[in-house]
N, C-alpha and C positions, 0 to 999 in steps of 0.2 A: 200399227198402220200398215196395210198391205201394199204391194208394189205399185198397184194402180193408183191408190190414194197418194202415195209418195210422188209419183210422176205428176199427178194433177196439181199437188201443192207446189212443186217446183216450177211448173209452167205458169201457174197463177202468180207466184212470187216474181217470176221474170217479167210477166206482163204488167203487174202493178208497179214494178220498179221503173217502168218507163221504156223498157225494151232497148234503151240506148245506154251505152257506157258513157262515163264522164270523159274528161280530157285525158284519156289514157294514151301514152305514146305508142306508136306502131311497134308491134312485136314485143311489148313490155312483158306479156304473159306467154310468149312463144314457147318457153320451156315447160309450161304447165298444160298446154292444150292436149286433150286426149288422155290425160292421166286420171287416175282415181285412187282413193284410199291413201295408204302410206306413201306411195310414189308421188301422188299429187302434193301431199303435205311437204315432202322433201323438196320438190321442185319449187313450191311457193316460198319455202324458207330461203332457198338460195337466191330467189328473186328479190325478196324484201329485206334480206340481211344487210348488215353494214350501212345502216342509214346515217345521215349526218346528225351529229349530236349537238345539243345546246346546253348551256348552263341552266340550272333550276331557276335562276333569276330571270333568264331570258324567256322562260316559259310563260311568265306573266304577259309579256307582249304578244307572244304567239297565240295564246288563248283569247286575247282581246280581238284578234282577227278571225280565228277559226270558229269562235262561238258568238260572234257579233249578232246582236238582235237585228233581223232584217227590217224591222220597222223603226229602229232607232239606232243609228250608227254609233252613238255615244255609250251604248249599253251592251252587256252580254246577257245571254239567256242561261240561267242556272239549271243544271242537269236534273236535279231531283225535285226542287220546288217549282221549277218552270217559270219563275219570275224573272223580270228584266231588271237588272241592277246596273248602275253606272260603272263603266270600265275602271274609273279612278277609285272606286270604293272597294279596294282589295287589300287583304292583309290577314291578320289573325284575330281581329276583334269581333265581338258580337255585332251583327248587322252588316258585316263585310263578307266578301266572297274569297275563297281560297282555291287551291289546286287539288282537286279530288283525284286520287288514284283509284280508278274503278277496279283494277286488280291491286289489292292492298300491298303497299311497298314492303311491309314486314313479312310478306309471304313470298320471299324469293330474292328481293333486291333492296336491302335496307340502306344502301349507301348512295349518296347523291351522285357520285361519279359513275355509277353503273348505267348502261344505256337504257334499261327499262324504266329507271327512276324518272327520266325526263322524256320518255316517249309519248308524244302528244296524241297518238292514236288512242290511248286509253286514259288520258288526262282530261278532266272537265272542270269548268267553274262550278263551285258549289257553295252555298251559304255555309259559313263557318260552323254554325250550330248543327246544321244538317249533316255535314261531313263528319263531325264528331259523333253524332248519334249513329250514323251508319257504321263507323269504325271499320272492323274487318269482317262484317257479316257477309255470308255467301248470298247469292242471288237465288230466290225461289218465290213461289206464289204464296199468298196468304200471310198469316201471322197474327192478324187481329188487333195489333196495336197501331195507333196512329200518332203522328207527330204534327202538331199545329203548324210548324214552319214549312212542312212539306205535306199538305193534306192528301195528296194523291198517292202517297207511299204507305205501304203496310209493312210491318216488321214484327219479329219476335226475338227470342234469345239467340237464334242461330241463322236467321235469314232476313233478306231485305227485298221487297217487291217494289220495283220502280213504276212510274206512271206508264200507262199503255202506250203513249205516243213516243216513248224512247226505249221501249223494251227491246226492239230489234237493234237499235243503235248500241245499247249496252252489250247485248249478246255478241254482235259482230266485233266490237272492240275486244272482248274477251277471246273470241276465236282467233283474232289477229295475234294477240299476245302469245297464245299457245303454239302458234306456228312460227312466229318471229324468234322466240327464245327457246332454243333446243339444247342448251347446256354445252355447247361446243367449246366455249372459252370460259375462263375462271369467273369473269364478271357478268356472265350471261347464264342464268339458271335455266334448267329444263322445266318450263312452266307446263303444268298439266291440268286439264279440266276433269274433275271427278263427278260421279253421279251421287255424291253424298253432300250433306251440309254440315258435317261434323269433323271434317279433316282440316279445317282452317285453323291451324295452330301456328304459333310463332316459329318462323324458320322453315315451315313446310310450304313448298312452292306449288300449292294446289289451290283450286277454287271450285265451287259448285254453284249450281247443280246443272249438270250437262243436259238432262232431259228437259228441264225447264227452259234453259237457254235456247235449245233447239226450237221449242214451241214459240218462244218470244221472237226468234228470228223469222219463223214462217208467218207469224201473225202480224208482224210489223215490218214490211219490206223496206228497202232503202228508198228514201224520197229525195227530192231535189236538194233540200237543205243538207242532208247527209252526204250526198255526192259532192256538193260544193265544198263541204268541210274536208272531204278526202282530197280534193284537188288542192286546197290551200295547204294542207299538211304535206302533200307531195312537193309543193313549191319550197317548203322549208326543209323537210327531212330527206327528200329524194326517194321516198318509198311510199307505197300505197297500201290501203287495206283491201286485199283481194276479194273479201267477202261482201264489200260494197259494190265493187265492179262486177263480180260474178257470184251473186248470192246462192246459185245452185251448187257451188263448190262446198258449201257447209255440209250438206247431206252426202256429198261424194266422199268426204273425209270421215264424218262422224255418224 
């Protein structure tokens, strides 16, 4: 992509995302304005660091609010299957929904007490069987295999392609994680996005595929529902996903 195409994509992304920020407090991003590259990443980390943490049990209730079906307040929308399921139908049984870590917890933060484990910016309701099928697969296009419980998903032995309508949502959640967790303290690993799909091994704090996630981000800009979710998480955790508020910052960093 040449520099002119890049500028066009960024402007189009900004226009399609509504041109308006959500309920962002005045000066919330003051320390990041005008920065690019590593300097921007550091500034954003300092802004979104030290969020309010909740127990993994409390996450059930938070997800019932953040992922509520706008057409049925008694249900949540499941991230991969895109179906609407009763909020009360959660747990670990077939037919129920559970808490999907879009950044696999085994890749950097295996303990429930660690901040990333319960960070709702990357947690989503998912059908138990679909969550299990995804496992720790990286994100990438194609795969050729289909799962009846999530017919819009494609996968293979090392990658998982999500439905078009949430590709940007997933990408921005991953970008958030890579900025929020920089390895500064013992229970916060340095999470990194790699451009491979074969580095996702137990204990390795990496996820792929960067080039694909960038395309997903550009192809699926933030919509009103995603901005509303960001606002709701901010009310709980006290921090925001900057790439929903400022989608142009993704290409400024990566």
